N, C-alpha and C positions, 0 to 999 in steps of 0.2 A: 640472456640479461635481455636481449634486444625484443625477444617476446614478449618477457615480463612487460619491457617499459611499452609497450606498443598496445598491452591491455587494459593496462593503467589509462593511458592517454585516450582510447577509442572512445567512451564513456563520460568526456571532456569534452569531447567535438563538437556535441548537441549545445552546450551552454559558452561556449567560446565562437558558436557564429552568431549568438546574440552580442554577447560583450565588443565584438570586434561592428559591430551597425553602428554607423557613425552618431546618432539621437543619441549612445553611452556618455558621450562626453557631458551632456547637459546634465545628467543623474548624478544624485550626488551617492560618492562612493564609501564605504567604512571597511577596510582591511586590516582585520586581526590577526594576528599569529598566538596560537595557545601551544600548552604543554601539559600533560596529564602523566602524571609520575604513578602507579599504584604495587602496592605488595599485597598478596593474599595468600589466603592459606585452604586449603582443602581436604578434605579426606576421602576423596573420590574424584577428580578431576576427571579419569577418562570414562566416568559414568560405567563403570563395570560391576556386575554382580555381586553382593556382598564375599563371594570366595575368593574374588581378584579386585578388590576394592585397595587401594592404598594411598597415603598421605604424601601429600605434595606443596611445595612451596612454587609460586611464581610470582613474577615481574614482569612490570609492563612499563616500556614508555611511550610515548605516542606524541609527536609530534604534531598541529594541526593546522589547519587556515580557515577561518570564519570571514564569508563577503557577503556584504548586503549593500546591493546598488539601488536606489530608487528615484525615479523620475518620471516625469509627467510622457516616457513615450519607452522606457525600460525601465522594469524591474527584477530583481535579480538576487534569488538566495543561494548561498551555496557553505556547505561544512565540508571540509575535507578533514583526515587524520592518517598517518601512517601508523599503524599500531607492531611492536616487536613485544614480543612475548617470549620470555625465557622462564624454564622450567628447571627445579632442583632435579626431578629424576627423568625428563624427559626431550627428545630434542628441541627446539626452540621454533617458533611460528613467525609470520610476519603477514599481517592484516593490514588492506586498506578499505577504508571509510569511507564514503563517498554519499551527499545525498544533496541534489540541485536544481533547482527548477527556476524559469526564466522566460518572460516574456519580452519581448522588442516589439516598436512599430517603426520601422523604416521608411515609411509614406502614410501620410497622414489620413486616416478615414480611410485607407485601400487595402495595403502590404501590413502583415503580420506573422509573427513570428514566433511559437512554440518549443520551447524545450526542455527535456529530463534527462538528468544522468544520475544513475546512481548502483555503488556497489557494497555490497553486504555480506555476512553471513546469513543462509537460509537451512531449515533444514532440510534433505533428501526425499525422506518419507515421513508421513504421518505415525508410520509403525518404527519401534525402539527408541532408544536415546532422543533425548529433545532438548535440544541446547538453550540454555538460559541464560547463559554468561558468557562473554568473550574467553572468558580461558576456561571455558569446557572443552572440552575433546573427546565426543562421545564417540566417531566415525559413524555420525548420521549428517552431518553438514559441509557444505561448500560453498565459496565465493561465487556468487551470483554479480555479471557486471548488465545493467541495459543503459542501453541510450534511448531519446526520440526526439526528432526532427521535423516539425510542423510548420509549413511557412503555408501562407492563406491569405486569399484574396477577399476582402468584404466591404459591403457597399452597402448604403440604401437608397433606392431607385425612387421618388415620389410617387407616389400615387398610385406604386406599383407591388414594391416588394423589395425585403433585407435577402440578399444573396450572400452567399459564402461558397468558395471554389477553397477544397482545403486537399494537399498531399502531404502526409504523413508516411516519415519510414522509421520504423522502430527494430531493433537489434536488441536480443539479451543472449546468454549462455552462462555457462558454466565451465572452462576447460571444453572436455572433449565428452565430460558426460551429458550436456544440452544444449545446444545449438540451434536458433532461429531468430529467422531476422522477416521481416514481412514492410509490404508497401499498400498505400491502402490510399484512392480519389473519391474524394466525396463534394457532390454537389447540393445543396439545400438551399430552397427558398422558403422565403417567408411571407404571406402576402398580409396586407396591411389591411387593418380592422375597419369591416364592410358596416354599413347602418345594417340595424340589426343584430349587430353584434357577434358577425361571425366572420372568419377570417378559414385561410388555408396554409398546407404545409407541404410541401414537394422534395423528397430528397432519395438520391441516387449515389449510389455505393460500390466501389468495385474493390476487393482487397488480394493480396497473391501472398502467399504464405509459403516461405524456402526453407529447408533445411531443418521444420519440423517434422520431417517423416521420411521416405523412402521417394517422392515426386511430391512438388510442388503443389498448392494447393490452391484452387479459384474459386472465391465469394463474391456474389453480385446479390444485390439488394436493393428495388425500386419498392418507393412507397408514398403514397399520398394521403395524408391529413387533415379533415376538419374540426373546426372546432367554433361552436355555437353556446354565446351567453346565453343561460337560462337566468338566472336571477344574478344582480350586482357582482356578488361574489362566488357566483356559482357556475361553472360549465360545462358543458360536455364535449366529448370529442370522442373520435372513430378513423379508424387508419385501415385500409386495404393496400393488397401489394402484391410482389411475386418477389422471391429470393431464389437463388440455385446454389451449390456446393460441388466438387468435386472429390471431394475425399470417400473412400473409400468403407461405406455407410456398414455396417453388422444386416442393416434390415432397409431395404429399401430405397428410392434415389433420394439425400437428402436434398429438398426443394423444393417449391409449387407455390401455392395460394395462402396468404396469411390475410390473417383481419385481426382486429383490436377493438375495443369501445371500452370507456369508463368517464369518469368525473372526476372535476378539479373543484375544492374547493377554497377557497384563502379567507377564513375567518375576520384576517387582522395582517397588519402587516407584518407579524410574528411566527405565524401560525401559517400550516399550509396542512391540506390532505388529497392525494390523487392515488385514486386507484383503478384500476381495468381487467378485463378478463378480455382473451383475444382463441386464437387458433394457429398454428403454426406444422410445419411437416411432421413435426416428432409429437404432437398433440395439446391438447388445452394449456393456455399459458397464463398465469397471473401474476399481477404485480402490485406494489403497496410502498407508500412513500409518505410517512406521517412526521411533522418537523413543529417542534413547538417549543418558542422562547421566551422565556419571562424574565425579570432581574436577575436574578443568580440562577437561573436554573433553565436548562437545555434539557429536550426529550426528543426522540429520535426513534423511529420506527419503519422498517424495511423490508420487503419481499421481491426477490427478480429471480426470475428464470432466461439461460441464453445458451447459446452452445458458445464456448470456450476451451482454451488451451495453458497449459500452464505458463506458457512463456508473453499470452494478451495477460495473463493475472500479474506476472512482472512487471509489467508496464503501468497497474494501476499505481498512482498517484497511492501514499497511504493516507487514512484517514484523516479527514481535517478537519471534523466538527469540533474536538477540541480546541485546539487552532484558532478558528474562528469565529467560536463565542468567545472565547479568551478576547482575543482582537478590539472587540466591538465593545466587550463589560469593561475594559481598561483603557477606552476610548480616554474617558474623562482625568483617569488618574495620570497616565504616560498621552502626551499629547502628540509628542513628535512620532511618528507613524516610524522612521528605522528604529529608534530605541525601543518600542513596543515590540516587536519584531525579537528582536533580541533577548527583550527582558522574558517573551512567552516563551522562546524555542530553550532558552537557559533552564526556565520553572520548569518545560517539558521533559527537558534531561536528566534533571537531578532527581525531580519528584516518579520519573517512571511511568508516568501515566501510559496508560495506550488505548487502542482506539477499540471501537465495538469488536471487530475481527480478531481479537486478541486472542490466540488460542487453536486456531483454523490454520491449519497448513497446509503450505500451496506446493504440495510436491512434487518433485520429478516426472515429468513423462510427456511420452509424444502425440500422446494420444487426443483425438477430439470428446467432450465434453458435454453433455449434457449439467449446466451447473444450477442449482436451486440454491439458493441461500438467504436467510433472514437475519435481522439486526437488531436488537434492541439494546439502545444506549442512552445514559441519564449521566449529567454533569452538572453538580451543585457548588458555585462557586464566589466562596465569601473573602472580604479584605482579609482574611487569614487562614483560610482554608479553603481547600478544593477536594472533591468527594466525584469519583469518575465510576461509575457501573457501564459493563460491556454483558452483553448475553448475545451468543450467533451460534448457528448451527446450517453444514454445509452439506449438499449429499452432491455428489458426482456419478451421473452414469456414464463406461465407455459409448460413443459411438463407434469406432474403430476395434478392433485385432488388438488385443491384448500383445499379439507377437510382436509388434512395432517399438517394444519396449524391452526387446529382449538385449539389446545394449550395455540397457541400465539397470535390469536387474537380472537375479537369478533365476533360474527353470522353477523353483517352487514357489517365488513370490508375483510369475506372471498373472495368475489370477489375482492377487490379495486389490490391487487398486482401479478395478476393472470396475464395480460397485464398493463405494464408500459413505460413511455417514459419521461427520465429524461435531460435536459442541463444545463451546467453550463458555465457561465463567471469567470475569478478571473484574477485580473492584482494586481501588487506588487510593488513597487518601494522602495529602500534602498537607502538613500546616506549618505555618508560619511562625514560629514560637517567638520571634524578635526581629529587628531589623536585621541580625547576622546569620542567625540558626534557625534550620529548618530541618523540621520529621517529616518522611515519608514512609509509610507501608505500602506491599503491593502483594495480593493473591492471585493464583490463575490456577484453575483447575480446566480440566481437556478430556475428553473422552474420542478414539478414534475407533470406527468399527470397521470390519471388511465384511461386507452384506454378502459374499459368495462363499469365503469359507468357514466365517464363524468368529474371524479373532479381533479380539477388543482387546485396545490397549489405554491405559489412564496415568493421565500426568498430572503434577502437580508440581505448584510453588509458591513459598511465601519468603518474601524478602520485606528487611527492614534496615532505611539509612537514616545516617546522621548528619547533617552539613552546615559546615558554619564558613563565614566570607572573613579570613583574617585581617587582609587588607583589602584595597579598593579590587585590585588584581589578581586577588592571590585567595583559593578556596580548597577547604579541607573539607575529607567527607570518610565517616565508616558504613561499613553496611554489613550485614548478616544477609544470608539467605541458606534455605532447607531445598529441597529438590526430592522428590521421588517418581517413580515409574513402575507400574507394574504388566502384565499381558498375563492372558491365559495361555501365549505359545514360550513362554519362559522371558528369561534376560531382564527382571525386573532390577531395581538400584536405588539406593538413597545414599544423597548427597547433601555436606552442611559444609560449607563456608563463607569465610570473614576479609575483610579487604578493607587497607585504608590509603587513599590516593589525594594527593595535590593537583590542584587544578592552577596555571599560570595563562593571564593574558597579558600581552605584550604591547 
């Protein structure tokens, strides 16, 4: 019991540090206890092949807590629930769900603190059964806990530069399956714009990863960037530097000189385009970031390449395009910032709209990967309906030997995740039928390919949900879902489920 409790409290440490800062007293706090009751039925909750599929009922009770704090020197959002699942033919389960992000400013214009904590159920592998509902249990998911605490000094030196010195501690893991922690120190200087429209930026980074492999890994980087305004809204930038790592790479030393150059264009306050080409020790690199926001429409297109790990990806904040766009779009309709955030979070929760990375699995691995990722997303929001579309692709190439994953995978699966390609498509539509009734439809399709073994898995989901606000603090919902999976390695399944739920605010 002590171990379970400590694992639960650990992800809260980062946010507790923010809440204990003395500026918290000046913030406006809203603490809302919640309770969710849900009854469900599925013809294949275990996501088993047709010959072994069996029908089963499930019951869920999930008490929770929603916290919002907004002040001049503190911002905090926290959603936590303790989910107990009971089954008619299978053992009970207990899940924790946590999503928390915070920012504090203990010393005005000098000292800042960022924090993040999460507990969620994640698919272990991109191959095999893919869990799409918390009640499912296909043997390919595990609880992942992560924390991040980042104090930093930031100040503007008039006539010289903006300076930021940041230290970041991160930890993530899933019991004995995957554990890792890292510490990073970064210094960043951004010079003031000079006559002629140019400025400079210098960055020094040192990172140490521990627990992600047989030995700690150190990573270092030094970069100098110059920017020059060619036109009022068009800029050219170029960077050069040196980087080095000491992980055991498959080919050559993982380090050396690097450079990049590109253009940045901001045609308006609502649109931007940035593109670059460059060279690093693993080859040529390219990047692209396009964003366009209109009155009711948000469009985004991005491409990036970098060396990363599963643990680093767990620390990334979820895609915020949907929430950010709605926050600005609904400013006139809901002037109160705290109330607006709560309404948006509730809307995204019942609508189950997802970000552009939906369908791409951050599978468990101790490897260092070269990850190439692109995303295309669109969000169209009207007063009574919201449509979200996302198309994404991710390719990972292992930079270290697959034997490092022997504690995670069986002997026949070690080469399966060395080189993978994933493609995902998601579409979601939410319709506000009336002041109390809402309808949402979601569909997703994903393909995962092991480039070395030729294995290809396909997964699909289709969900329909209807919710009604019975009273100001009481809501009801009914949802239907269909999920399927196929693979040229066998193990395909189909699942149909239905559930009814009550959500209570206190």
